[in-house]
All heavy atoms as atom14 arrays in JSON, in Angstrom:
{
  "sequence": "MLFLVAALMLLGVVLGTVAHAPLTFTAVAAVVIAAWLGIFALRERHSRRHTSAH",
  "atom14_mask": [
    [1, 1, 1, 1, 1, 1, 1, 1, 0, 0, 0, 0, 0, 0],
    [1, 1, 1, 1, 1, 1, 1, 1, 0, 0, 0, 0, 0, 0],
    [1, 1, 1, 1, 1, 1, 1, 1, 1, 1, 1, 0, 0, 0],
    [1, 1, 1, 1, 1, 1, 1, 1, 0, 0, 0, 0, 0, 0],
    [1, 1, 1, 1, 1, 1, 1, 0, 0, 0, 0, 0, 0, 0],
    [1, 1, 1, 1, 1, 0, 0, 0, 0, 0, 0, 0, 0, 0],
    [1, 1, 1, 1, 1, 0, 0, 0, 0, 0, 0, 0, 0, 0],
    [1, 1, 1, 1, 1, 1, 1, 1, 0, 0, 0, 0, 0, 0],
    [1, 1, 1, 1, 1, 1, 1, 1, 0, 0, 0, 0, 0, 0],
    [1, 1, 1, 1, 1, 1, 1, 1, 0, 0, 0, 0, 0, 0],
    [1, 1, 1, 1, 1, 1, 1, 1, 0, 0, 0, 0, 0, 0],
    [1, 1, 1, 1, 0, 0, 0, 0, 0, 0, 0, 0, 0, 0],
    [1, 1, 1, 1, 1, 1, 1, 0, 0, 0, 0, 0, 0, 0],
    [1, 1, 1, 1, 1, 1, 1, 0, 0, 0, 0, 0, 0, 0],
    [1, 1, 1, 1, 1, 1, 1, 1, 0, 0, 0, 0, 0, 0],
    [1, 1, 1, 1, 0, 0, 0, 0, 0, 0, 0, 0, 0, 0],
    [1, 1, 1, 1, 1, 1, 1, 0, 0, 0, 0, 0, 0, 0],
    [1, 1, 1, 1, 1, 1, 1, 0, 0, 0, 0, 0, 0, 0],
    [1, 1, 1, 1, 1, 0, 0, 0, 0, 0, 0, 0, 0, 0],
    [1, 1, 1, 1, 1, 1, 1, 1, 1, 1, 0, 0, 0, 0],
    [1, 1, 1, 1, 1, 0, 0, 0, 0, 0, 0, 0, 0, 0],
    [1, 1, 1, 1, 1, 1, 1, 0, 0, 0, 0, 0, 0, 0],
    [1, 1, 1, 1, 1, 1, 1, 1, 0, 0, 0, 0, 0, 0],
    [1, 1, 1, 1, 1, 1, 1, 0, 0, 0, 0, 0, 0, 0],
    [1, 1, 1, 1, 1, 1, 1, 1, 1, 1, 1, 0, 0, 0],
    [1, 1, 1, 1, 1, 1, 1, 0, 0, 0, 0, 0, 0, 0],
    [1, 1, 1, 1, 1, 0, 0, 0, 0, 0, 0, 0, 0, 0],
    [1, 1, 1, 1, 1, 1, 1, 0, 0, 0, 0, 0, 0, 0],
    [1, 1, 1, 1, 1, 0, 0, 0, 0, 0, 0, 0, 0, 0],
    [1, 1, 1, 1, 1, 0, 0, 0, 0, 0, 0, 0, 0, 0],
    [1, 1, 1, 1, 1, 1, 1, 0, 0, 0, 0, 0, 0, 0],
    [1, 1, 1, 1, 1, 1, 1, 0, 0, 0, 0, 0, 0, 0],
    [1, 1, 1, 1, 1, 1, 1, 1, 0, 0, 0, 0, 0, 0],
    [1, 1, 1, 1, 1, 0, 0, 0, 0, 0, 0, 0, 0, 0],
    [1, 1, 1, 1, 1, 0, 0, 0, 0, 0, 0, 0, 0, 0],
    [1, 1, 1, 1, 1, 1, 1, 1, 1, 1, 1, 1, 1, 1],
    [1, 1, 1, 1, 1, 1, 1, 1, 0, 0, 0, 0, 0, 0],
    [1, 1, 1, 1, 0, 0, 0, 0, 0, 0, 0, 0, 0, 0],
    [1, 1, 1, 1, 1, 1, 1, 1, 0, 0, 0, 0, 0, 0],
    [1, 1, 1, 1, 1, 1, 1, 1, 1, 1, 1, 0, 0, 0],
    [1, 1, 1, 1, 1, 0, 0, 0, 0, 0, 0, 0, 0, 0],
    [1, 1, 1, 1, 1, 1, 1, 1, 0, 0, 0, 0, 0, 0],
    [1, 1, 1, 1, 1, 1, 1, 1, 1, 1, 1, 0, 0, 0],
    [1, 1, 1, 1, 1, 1, 1, 1, 1, 0, 0, 0, 0, 0],
    [1, 1, 1, 1, 1, 1, 1, 1, 1, 1, 1, 0, 0, 0],
    [1, 1, 1, 1, 1, 1, 1, 1, 1, 1, 0, 0, 0, 0],
    [1, 1, 1, 1, 1, 1, 0, 0, 0, 0, 0, 0, 0, 0],
    [1, 1, 1, 1, 1, 1, 1, 1, 1, 1, 1, 0, 0, 0],
    [1, 1, 1, 1, 1, 1, 1, 1, 1, 1, 1, 0, 0, 0],
    [1, 1, 1, 1, 1, 1, 1, 1, 1, 1, 0, 0, 0, 0],
    [1, 1, 1, 1, 1, 1, 1, 0, 0, 0, 0, 0, 0, 0],
    [1, 1, 1, 1, 1, 1, 0, 0, 0, 0, 0, 0, 0, 0],
    [1, 1, 1, 1, 1, 0, 0, 0, 0, 0, 0, 0, 0, 0],
    [1, 1, 1, 1, 1, 1, 1, 1, 1, 1, 0, 0, 0, 0]
  ],
  "atom14_positions": [
    [[89.88, 106.2, 97.5], [89.4, 107.55, 97.73], [89.97, 108.52, 96.67], [89.24, 109.36, 96.16], [89.76, 108.03, 99.16], [89.08, 109.29, 99.52], [89.38, 109.91, 101.17], [89.74, 108.54, 102.18], [0.0, 0.0, 0.0], [0.0, 0.0, 0.0], [0.0, 0.0, 0.0], [0.0, 0.0, 0.0], [0.0, 0.0, 0.0], [0.0, 0.0, 0.0]],
    [[91.24, 108.36, 96.4], [91.85, 109.23, 95.38], [91.26, 108.91, 93.99], [91.11, 109.81, 93.17], [93.36, 109.07, 95.36], [94.06, 109.59, 96.64], [95.55, 109.31, 96.55], [93.82, 111.09, 96.81], [0.0, 0.0, 0.0], [0.0, 0.0, 0.0], [0.0, 0.0, 0.0], [0.0, 0.0, 0.0], [0.0, 0.0, 0.0], [0.0, 0.0, 0.0]],
    [[90.91, 107.63, 93.79], [90.25, 107.3, 92.54], [88.93, 108.03, 92.4], [88.55, 108.49, 91.33], [90.01, 105.78, 92.46], [89.23, 105.32, 91.29], [89.81, 105.26, 90.06], [87.87, 105.02, 91.41], [89.09, 104.85, 88.97], [87.14, 104.65, 90.33], [87.74, 104.56, 89.09], [0.0, 0.0, 0.0], [0.0, 0.0, 0.0], [0.0, 0.0, 0.0]],
    [[88.2, 108.19, 93.5], [86.96, 108.88, 93.46], [87.14, 110.35, 93.11], [86.38, 110.93, 92.3], [86.22, 108.79, 94.83], [84.89, 109.52, 94.97], [83.89, 108.93, 94.01], [84.42, 109.41, 96.38], [0.0, 0.0, 0.0], [0.0, 0.0, 0.0], [0.0, 0.0, 0.0], [0.0, 0.0, 0.0], [0.0, 0.0, 0.0], [0.0, 0.0, 0.0]],
    [[88.15, 110.96, 93.67], [88.46, 112.39, 93.34], [88.78, 112.5, 91.86], [88.3, 113.4, 91.15], [89.61, 112.91, 94.2], [90.06, 114.29, 93.75], [89.18, 112.96, 95.69], [0.0, 0.0, 0.0], [0.0, 0.0, 0.0], [0.0, 0.0, 0.0], [0.0, 0.0, 0.0], [0.0, 0.0, 0.0], [0.0, 0.0, 0.0], [0.0, 0.0, 0.0]],
    [[89.63, 111.6, 91.34], [90.01, 111.66, 89.94], [88.77, 111.43, 89.05], [88.64, 112.09, 88.01], [91.06, 110.6, 89.64], [0.0, 0.0, 0.0], [0.0, 0.0, 0.0], [0.0, 0.0, 0.0], [0.0, 0.0, 0.0], [0.0, 0.0, 0.0], [0.0, 0.0, 0.0], [0.0, 0.0, 0.0], [0.0, 0.0, 0.0], [0.0, 0.0, 0.0]],
    [[87.91, 110.49, 89.42], [86.75, 110.22, 88.64], [85.75, 111.42, 88.61], [85.24, 111.77, 87.57], [86.02, 108.97, 89.2], [0.0, 0.0, 0.0], [0.0, 0.0, 0.0], [0.0, 0.0, 0.0], [0.0, 0.0, 0.0], [0.0, 0.0, 0.0], [0.0, 0.0, 0.0], [0.0, 0.0, 0.0], [0.0, 0.0, 0.0], [0.0, 0.0, 0.0]],
    [[85.6, 112.05, 89.76], [84.75, 113.26, 89.84], [85.31, 114.39, 89.02], [84.59, 115.12, 88.37], [84.5, 113.63, 91.29], [83.59, 112.68, 92.06], [83.54, 113.13, 93.53], [82.21, 112.67, 91.49], [0.0, 0.0, 0.0], [0.0, 0.0, 0.0], [0.0, 0.0, 0.0], [0.0, 0.0, 0.0], [0.0, 0.0, 0.0], [0.0, 0.0, 0.0]],
    [[86.65, 114.56, 89.07], [87.28, 115.64, 88.29], [87.08, 115.36, 86.8], [86.73, 116.26, 86.04], [88.75, 115.74, 88.63], [89.44, 116.94, 88.02], [91.13, 117.06, 88.54], [91.93, 116.76, 87.01], [0.0, 0.0, 0.0], [0.0, 0.0, 0.0], [0.0, 0.0, 0.0], [0.0, 0.0, 0.0], [0.0, 0.0, 0.0], [0.0, 0.0, 0.0]],
    [[87.3, 114.14, 86.38], [87.14, 113.78, 84.97], [85.68, 113.99, 84.55], [85.42, 114.51, 83.47], [87.58, 112.32, 84.76], [87.45, 111.84, 83.32], [88.36, 112.68, 82.36], [87.87, 110.38, 83.24], [0.0, 0.0, 0.0], [0.0, 0.0, 0.0], [0.0, 0.0, 0.0], [0.0, 0.0, 0.0], [0.0, 0.0, 0.0], [0.0, 0.0, 0.0]],
    [[84.77, 113.6, 85.41], [83.32, 113.75, 85.12], [83.01, 115.27, 84.98], [82.27, 115.66, 84.07], [82.48, 113.16, 86.23], [80.99, 113.21, 86.02], [80.57, 112.39, 84.81], [80.26, 112.71, 87.28], [0.0, 0.0, 0.0], [0.0, 0.0, 0.0], [0.0, 0.0, 0.0], [0.0, 0.0, 0.0], [0.0, 0.0, 0.0], [0.0, 0.0, 0.0]],
    [[83.57, 116.07, 85.86], [83.33, 117.52, 85.75], [83.89, 118.11, 84.48], [83.26, 118.96, 83.88], [0.0, 0.0, 0.0], [0.0, 0.0, 0.0], [0.0, 0.0, 0.0], [0.0, 0.0, 0.0], [0.0, 0.0, 0.0], [0.0, 0.0, 0.0], [0.0, 0.0, 0.0], [0.0, 0.0, 0.0], [0.0, 0.0, 0.0], [0.0, 0.0, 0.0]],
    [[85.08, 117.66, 84.06], [85.65, 118.14, 82.82], [84.77, 117.75, 81.61], [84.47, 118.55, 80.75], [87.08, 117.59, 82.62], [87.61, 117.86, 81.23], [88.04, 118.19, 83.66], [0.0, 0.0, 0.0], [0.0, 0.0, 0.0], [0.0, 0.0, 0.0], [0.0, 0.0, 0.0], [0.0, 0.0, 0.0], [0.0, 0.0, 0.0], [0.0, 0.0, 0.0]],
    [[84.3, 116.5, 81.67], [83.49, 116.06, 80.54], [82.11, 116.75, 80.53], [81.64, 117.15, 79.45], [83.29, 114.52, 80.62], [82.3, 113.99, 79.62], [84.62, 113.82, 80.41], [0.0, 0.0, 0.0], [0.0, 0.0, 0.0], [0.0, 0.0, 0.0], [0.0, 0.0, 0.0], [0.0, 0.0, 0.0], [0.0, 0.0, 0.0], [0.0, 0.0, 0.0]],
    [[81.54, 116.97, 81.66], [80.21, 117.54, 81.7], [80.12, 119.05, 81.64], [79.08, 119.59, 81.42], [79.44, 117.04, 82.97], [79.13, 115.55, 82.94], [78.41, 115.14, 84.2], [78.35, 115.19, 81.71], [0.0, 0.0, 0.0], [0.0, 0.0, 0.0], [0.0, 0.0, 0.0], [0.0, 0.0, 0.0], [0.0, 0.0, 0.0], [0.0, 0.0, 0.0]],
    [[81.23, 119.73, 81.94], [81.19, 121.18, 81.63], [81.64, 122.17, 82.61], [82.31, 123.1, 82.25], [0.0, 0.0, 0.0], [0.0, 0.0, 0.0], [0.0, 0.0, 0.0], [0.0, 0.0, 0.0], [0.0, 0.0, 0.0], [0.0, 0.0, 0.0], [0.0, 0.0, 0.0], [0.0, 0.0, 0.0], [0.0, 0.0, 0.0], [0.0, 0.0, 0.0]],
    [[81.27, 122.07, 83.89], [81.56, 123.13, 84.81], [83.03, 123.39, 84.94], [83.53, 124.5, 84.86], [80.94, 122.82, 86.21], [79.56, 122.61, 86.04], [81.16, 123.98, 87.14], [0.0, 0.0, 0.0], [0.0, 0.0, 0.0], [0.0, 0.0, 0.0], [0.0, 0.0, 0.0], [0.0, 0.0, 0.0], [0.0, 0.0, 0.0], [0.0, 0.0, 0.0]],
    [[83.82, 122.33, 85.16], [85.21, 122.43, 85.31], [85.93, 122.75, 83.99], [86.99, 123.36, 83.97], [85.81, 121.17, 85.97], [87.28, 121.21, 86.14], [85.15, 120.94, 87.3], [0.0, 0.0, 0.0], [0.0, 0.0, 0.0], [0.0, 0.0, 0.0], [0.0, 0.0, 0.0], [0.0, 0.0, 0.0], [0.0, 0.0, 0.0], [0.0, 0.0, 0.0]],
    [[85.29, 122.43, 82.89], [85.88, 122.71, 81.56], [86.06, 124.18, 81.34], [86.88, 124.6, 80.54], [85.0, 122.1, 80.49], [0.0, 0.0, 0.0], [0.0, 0.0, 0.0], [0.0, 0.0, 0.0], [0.0, 0.0, 0.0], [0.0, 0.0, 0.0], [0.0, 0.0, 0.0], [0.0, 0.0, 0.0], [0.0, 0.0, 0.0], [0.0, 0.0, 0.0]],
    [[85.3, 125.02, 82.01], [85.37, 126.46, 81.84], [86.47, 127.1, 82.7], [86.81, 128.24, 82.53], [84.02, 127.13, 82.08], [82.98, 126.66, 81.11], [82.95, 127.01, 79.81], [81.91, 125.85, 81.33], [81.95, 126.42, 79.21], [81.26, 125.74, 80.12], [0.0, 0.0, 0.0], [0.0, 0.0, 0.0], [0.0, 0.0, 0.0], [0.0, 0.0, 0.0]],
    [[86.94, 126.35, 83.66], [88.05, 126.84, 84.52], [89.37, 126.43, 83.91], [89.46, 125.44, 83.2], [87.9, 126.23, 85.92], [0.0, 0.0, 0.0], [0.0, 0.0, 0.0], [0.0, 0.0, 0.0], [0.0, 0.0, 0.0], [0.0, 0.0, 0.0], [0.0, 0.0, 0.0], [0.0, 0.0, 0.0], [0.0, 0.0, 0.0], [0.0, 0.0, 0.0]],
    [[90.39, 127.24, 84.2], [91.72, 126.87, 83.67], [92.19, 125.53, 84.24], [91.82, 125.15, 85.37], [92.65, 127.99, 84.21], [91.74, 129.1, 84.56], [90.44, 128.51, 84.92], [0.0, 0.0, 0.0], [0.0, 0.0, 0.0], [0.0, 0.0, 0.0], [0.0, 0.0, 0.0], [0.0, 0.0, 0.0], [0.0, 0.0, 0.0], [0.0, 0.0, 0.0]],
    [[92.98, 124.78, 83.48], [93.45, 123.51, 83.89], [94.28, 123.56, 85.17], [94.15, 122.68, 86.03], [94.28, 122.84, 82.77], [94.79, 121.45, 83.02], [93.61, 120.49, 83.27], [95.64, 120.95, 81.89], [0.0, 0.0, 0.0], [0.0, 0.0, 0.0], [0.0, 0.0, 0.0], [0.0, 0.0, 0.0], [0.0, 0.0, 0.0], [0.0, 0.0, 0.0]],
    [[95.08, 124.59, 85.33], [95.88, 124.72, 86.57], [94.98, 124.9, 87.78], [95.25, 124.27, 88.83], [96.87, 125.9, 86.49], [96.13, 127.09, 86.15], [97.89, 125.67, 85.42], [0.0, 0.0, 0.0], [0.0, 0.0, 0.0], [0.0, 0.0, 0.0], [0.0, 0.0, 0.0], [0.0, 0.0, 0.0], [0.0, 0.0, 0.0], [0.0, 0.0, 0.0]],
    [[93.93, 125.66, 87.68], [92.99, 125.83, 88.79], [92.33, 124.5, 89.13], [92.21, 124.13, 90.29], [91.92, 126.87, 88.43], [90.85, 126.95, 89.49], [91.02, 127.63, 90.65], [89.59, 126.3, 89.26], [90.04, 127.71, 91.61], [88.63, 126.38, 90.22], [88.82, 127.07, 91.38], [0.0, 0.0, 0.0], [0.0, 0.0, 0.0], [0.0, 0.0, 0.0]],
    [[91.93, 123.76, 88.1], [91.31, 122.45, 88.32], [92.28, 121.52, 89.0], [91.89, 120.78, 89.92], [90.87, 121.86, 86.98], [89.97, 122.81, 86.33], [90.13, 120.52, 87.15], [0.0, 0.0, 0.0], [0.0, 0.0, 0.0], [0.0, 0.0, 0.0], [0.0, 0.0, 0.0], [0.0, 0.0, 0.0], [0.0, 0.0, 0.0], [0.0, 0.0, 0.0]],
    [[93.52, 121.47, 88.56], [94.49, 120.58, 89.16], [94.76, 120.97, 90.62], [94.87, 120.11, 91.51], [95.8, 120.64, 88.36], [0.0, 0.0, 0.0], [0.0, 0.0, 0.0], [0.0, 0.0, 0.0], [0.0, 0.0, 0.0], [0.0, 0.0, 0.0], [0.0, 0.0, 0.0], [0.0, 0.0, 0.0], [0.0, 0.0, 0.0], [0.0, 0.0, 0.0]],
    [[94.89, 122.27, 90.94], [95.11, 122.72, 92.28], [93.94, 122.36, 93.15], [94.1, 121.87, 94.28], [95.43, 124.24, 92.32], [95.38, 124.77, 93.71], [96.77, 124.52, 91.66], [0.0, 0.0, 0.0], [0.0, 0.0, 0.0], [0.0, 0.0, 0.0], [0.0, 0.0, 0.0], [0.0, 0.0, 0.0], [0.0, 0.0, 0.0], [0.0, 0.0, 0.0]],
    [[92.74, 122.56, 92.65], [91.51, 122.24, 93.43], [91.47, 120.74, 93.71], [91.13, 120.31, 94.8], [90.26, 122.68, 92.67], [0.0, 0.0, 0.0], [0.0, 0.0, 0.0], [0.0, 0.0, 0.0], [0.0, 0.0, 0.0], [0.0, 0.0, 0.0], [0.0, 0.0, 0.0], [0.0, 0.0, 0.0], [0.0, 0.0, 0.0], [0.0, 0.0, 0.0]],
    [[91.83, 119.91, 92.73], [91.83, 118.46, 92.93], [92.84, 118.05, 93.98], [92.57, 117.17, 94.83], [92.11, 117.74, 91.58], [0.0, 0.0, 0.0], [0.0, 0.0, 0.0], [0.0, 0.0, 0.0], [0.0, 0.0, 0.0], [0.0, 0.0, 0.0], [0.0, 0.0, 0.0], [0.0, 0.0, 0.0], [0.0, 0.0, 0.0], [0.0, 0.0, 0.0]],
    [[94.03, 118.68, 93.97], [95.05, 118.36, 94.96], [94.59, 118.79, 96.38], [94.77, 118.04, 97.31], [96.41, 119.02, 94.59], [97.39, 119.0, 95.74], [97.0, 118.36, 93.35], [0.0, 0.0, 0.0], [0.0, 0.0, 0.0], [0.0, 0.0, 0.0], [0.0, 0.0, 0.0], [0.0, 0.0, 0.0], [0.0, 0.0, 0.0], [0.0, 0.0, 0.0]],
    [[93.99, 119.92, 96.5], [93.48, 120.4, 97.78], [92.41, 119.48, 98.31], [92.42, 119.1, 99.46], [92.94, 121.86, 97.65], [92.14, 122.28, 98.9], [94.11, 122.84, 97.4], [0.0, 0.0, 0.0], [0.0, 0.0, 0.0], [0.0, 0.0, 0.0], [0.0, 0.0, 0.0], [0.0, 0.0, 0.0], [0.0, 0.0, 0.0], [0.0, 0.0, 0.0]],
    [[91.47, 119.05, 97.43], [90.42, 118.16, 97.9], [91.02, 116.8, 98.27], [90.61, 116.23, 99.31], [89.37, 118.01, 96.73], [88.6, 119.31, 96.6], [88.41, 116.85, 97.09], [87.73, 119.35, 95.39], [0.0, 0.0, 0.0], [0.0, 0.0, 0.0], [0.0, 0.0, 0.0], [0.0, 0.0, 0.0], [0.0, 0.0, 0.0], [0.0, 0.0, 0.0]],
    [[91.95, 116.29, 97.5], [92.57, 115.03, 97.81], [93.32, 115.07, 99.13], [93.26, 114.18, 99.97], [93.52, 114.59, 96.71], [0.0, 0.0, 0.0], [0.0, 0.0, 0.0], [0.0, 0.0, 0.0], [0.0, 0.0, 0.0], [0.0, 0.0, 0.0], [0.0, 0.0, 0.0], [0.0, 0.0, 0.0], [0.0, 0.0, 0.0], [0.0, 0.0, 0.0]],
    [[94.03, 116.19, 99.36], [94.74, 116.36, 100.66], [93.76, 116.43, 101.79], [93.97, 115.82, 102.85], [95.61, 117.64, 100.6], [0.0, 0.0, 0.0], [0.0, 0.0, 0.0], [0.0, 0.0, 0.0], [0.0, 0.0, 0.0], [0.0, 0.0, 0.0], [0.0, 0.0, 0.0], [0.0, 0.0, 0.0], [0.0, 0.0, 0.0], [0.0, 0.0, 0.0]],
    [[92.69, 117.17, 101.63], [91.67, 117.27, 102.69], [91.08, 115.94, 103.02], [90.9, 115.55, 104.19], [90.6, 118.26, 102.25], [89.46, 118.4, 103.23], [89.57, 118.87, 104.49], [88.08, 118.06, 103.01], [88.31, 118.83, 105.06], [87.37, 118.35, 104.19], [87.4, 117.59, 101.9], [86.03, 118.13, 104.26], [86.04, 117.38, 102.03], [85.39, 117.66, 103.2]],
    [[90.72, 115.11, 101.98], [90.2, 113.81, 102.22], [91.22, 112.88, 102.88], [90.85, 112.08, 103.73], [89.74, 113.2, 100.89], [88.47, 113.79, 100.28], [88.22, 113.23, 98.91], [87.29, 113.61, 101.16], [0.0, 0.0, 0.0], [0.0, 0.0, 0.0], [0.0, 0.0, 0.0], [0.0, 0.0, 0.0], [0.0, 0.0, 0.0], [0.0, 0.0, 0.0]],
    [[92.48, 112.99, 102.47], [93.57, 112.19, 103.09], [93.71, 112.54, 104.57], [93.84, 111.63, 105.41], [0.0, 0.0, 0.0], [0.0, 0.0, 0.0], [0.0, 0.0, 0.0], [0.0, 0.0, 0.0], [0.0, 0.0, 0.0], [0.0, 0.0, 0.0], [0.0, 0.0, 0.0], [0.0, 0.0, 0.0], [0.0, 0.0, 0.0], [0.0, 0.0, 0.0]],
    [[93.72, 113.81, 104.9], [93.82, 114.22, 106.27], [92.65, 113.73, 107.09], [92.82, 113.23, 108.21], [93.99, 115.76, 106.4], [95.39, 116.17, 105.81], [93.88, 116.22, 107.79], [95.54, 117.65, 105.6], [0.0, 0.0, 0.0], [0.0, 0.0, 0.0], [0.0, 0.0, 0.0], [0.0, 0.0, 0.0], [0.0, 0.0, 0.0], [0.0, 0.0, 0.0]],
    [[91.46, 113.84, 106.53], [90.27, 113.43, 107.19], [90.36, 111.89, 107.48], [90.02, 111.41, 108.57], [89.02, 113.71, 106.34], [87.74, 113.19, 106.92], [87.14, 113.84, 107.98], [87.16, 112.04, 106.45], [85.97, 113.37, 108.5], [85.98, 111.56, 106.95], [85.4, 112.22, 107.99], [0.0, 0.0, 0.0], [0.0, 0.0, 0.0], [0.0, 0.0, 0.0]],
    [[90.77, 111.13, 106.47], [90.91, 109.66, 106.61], [91.9, 109.32, 107.73], [91.64, 108.44, 108.53], [91.29, 109.0, 105.3], [0.0, 0.0, 0.0], [0.0, 0.0, 0.0], [0.0, 0.0, 0.0], [0.0, 0.0, 0.0], [0.0, 0.0, 0.0], [0.0, 0.0, 0.0], [0.0, 0.0, 0.0], [0.0, 0.0, 0.0], [0.0, 0.0, 0.0]],
    [[93.03, 110.01, 107.76], [94.03, 109.74, 108.8], [93.5, 110.07, 110.16], [93.73, 109.32, 111.12], [95.32, 110.54, 108.52], [96.13, 110.06, 107.31], [97.28, 111.0, 107.06], [96.67, 108.65, 107.57], [0.0, 0.0, 0.0], [0.0, 0.0, 0.0], [0.0, 0.0, 0.0], [0.0, 0.0, 0.0], [0.0, 0.0, 0.0], [0.0, 0.0, 0.0]],
    [[92.79, 111.22, 110.29], [92.23, 111.58, 111.59], [91.18, 110.55, 112.05], [91.14, 110.22, 113.24], [91.61, 112.96, 111.53], [92.65, 114.07, 111.39], [92.02, 115.42, 111.34], [91.24, 115.7, 112.57], [90.42, 116.67, 112.74], [90.22, 117.54, 111.78], [89.76, 116.83, 113.86], [0.0, 0.0, 0.0], [0.0, 0.0, 0.0], [0.0, 0.0, 0.0]],
    [[90.35, 110.07, 111.11], [89.35, 109.07, 111.46], [90.0, 107.79, 111.9], [89.59, 107.21, 112.88], [88.42, 108.84, 110.28], [87.41, 109.91, 110.06], [86.41, 110.05, 111.2], [85.89, 109.01, 111.61], [86.22, 111.14, 111.67], [0.0, 0.0, 0.0], [0.0, 0.0, 0.0], [0.0, 0.0, 0.0], [0.0, 0.0, 0.0], [0.0, 0.0, 0.0]],
    [[91.02, 107.35, 111.16], [91.74, 106.12, 111.54], [92.38, 106.27, 112.92], [92.33, 105.36, 113.73], [92.76, 105.8, 110.49], [93.61, 104.6, 110.89], [94.72, 104.39, 109.88], [94.19, 103.61, 108.75], [94.92, 103.22, 107.75], [96.19, 103.59, 107.66], [94.35, 102.53, 106.77], [0.0, 0.0, 0.0], [0.0, 0.0, 0.0], [0.0, 0.0, 0.0]],
    [[93.01, 107.41, 113.15], [93.67, 107.69, 114.42], [92.68, 107.69, 115.59], [92.91, 107.1, 116.62], [94.45, 109.01, 114.37], [95.22, 109.31, 115.6], [96.31, 108.65, 115.97], [95.0, 110.26, 116.52], [96.74, 109.14, 117.09], [96.0, 110.16, 117.44], [0.0, 0.0, 0.0], [0.0, 0.0, 0.0], [0.0, 0.0, 0.0], [0.0, 0.0, 0.0]],
    [[91.54, 108.38, 115.39], [90.56, 108.44, 116.48], [89.9, 107.11, 116.73], [89.62, 106.75, 117.88], [89.52, 109.48, 116.16], [88.71, 109.07, 115.06], [0.0, 0.0, 0.0], [0.0, 0.0, 0.0], [0.0, 0.0, 0.0], [0.0, 0.0, 0.0], [0.0, 0.0, 0.0], [0.0, 0.0, 0.0], [0.0, 0.0, 0.0], [0.0, 0.0, 0.0]],
    [[89.68, 106.27, 115.73], [89.08, 104.97, 115.94], [90.02, 103.99, 116.62], [89.58, 103.19, 117.39], [88.64, 104.38, 114.61], [87.39, 105.11, 114.12], [86.8, 104.46, 112.91], [85.7, 105.27, 112.43], [84.97, 105.02, 111.38], [85.26, 103.94, 110.68], [84.0, 105.79, 111.0], [0.0, 0.0, 0.0], [0.0, 0.0, 0.0], [0.0, 0.0, 0.0]],
    [[91.32, 104.13, 116.35], [92.29, 103.25, 117.03], [92.31, 103.58, 118.51], [92.4, 102.7, 119.33], [93.68, 103.44, 116.43], [93.86, 102.72, 115.17], [95.3, 102.76, 114.71], [95.49, 102.09, 113.42], [96.57, 102.08, 112.77], [97.65, 102.74, 113.2], [96.67, 101.47, 111.6], [0.0, 0.0, 0.0], [0.0, 0.0, 0.0], [0.0, 0.0, 0.0]],
    [[92.31, 104.88, 118.85], [92.33, 105.28, 120.23], [91.01, 104.98, 120.96], [91.01, 104.65, 122.13], [92.72, 106.75, 120.37], [94.15, 106.99, 120.12], [95.11, 106.58, 120.93], [94.77, 107.68, 119.09], [96.3, 106.95, 120.46], [96.13, 107.62, 119.29], [0.0, 0.0, 0.0], [0.0, 0.0, 0.0], [0.0, 0.0, 0.0], [0.0, 0.0, 0.0]],
    [[89.92, 105.08, 120.23], [88.64, 104.81, 120.86], [88.42, 103.31, 121.11], [87.96, 102.93, 122.17], [87.48, 105.29, 119.92], [87.67, 106.66, 119.65], [86.15, 105.08, 120.57], [0.0, 0.0, 0.0], [0.0, 0.0, 0.0], [0.0, 0.0, 0.0], [0.0, 0.0, 0.0], [0.0, 0.0, 0.0], [0.0, 0.0, 0.0], [0.0, 0.0, 0.0]],
    [[88.87, 102.45, 120.19], [88.69, 101.02, 120.39], [89.67, 100.45, 121.41], [89.38, 99.43, 122.0], [88.88, 100.27, 119.05], [90.19, 100.5, 118.57], [0.0, 0.0, 0.0], [0.0, 0.0, 0.0], [0.0, 0.0, 0.0], [0.0, 0.0, 0.0], [0.0, 0.0, 0.0], [0.0, 0.0, 0.0], [0.0, 0.0, 0.0], [0.0, 0.0, 0.0]],
    [[90.75, 101.14, 121.67], [91.74, 100.66, 122.65], [91.29, 100.86, 124.08], [91.72, 100.17, 124.97], [93.07, 101.37, 122.46], [0.0, 0.0, 0.0], [0.0, 0.0, 0.0], [0.0, 0.0, 0.0], [0.0, 0.0, 0.0], [0.0, 0.0, 0.0], [0.0, 0.0, 0.0], [0.0, 0.0, 0.0], [0.0, 0.0, 0.0], [0.0, 0.0, 0.0]],
    [[90.36, 101.81, 124.29], [89.9, 102.13, 125.66], [88.73, 101.3, 126.06], [87.83, 100.95, 125.56], [89.61, 103.59, 125.82], [90.83, 104.43, 125.75], [91.45, 104.83, 126.88], [91.56, 104.87, 124.72], [92.54, 105.55, 126.5], [92.62, 105.56, 125.14], [0.0, 0.0, 0.0], [0.0, 0.0, 0.0], [0.0, 0.0, 0.0], [0.0, 0.0, 0.0]]
  ]
}
């Protein structure tokens, strides 16, 4: 999943939209998105474990 975020960020830099934003903003945005995806994955894993146990 983190590989996907890194690949999309690199693609954005190469293709243009993110290239116009400062590098610090791009890095912060990538960290926020990665954290959000990580939290989502943990919540999904947690809910599926509890659902399958019942």
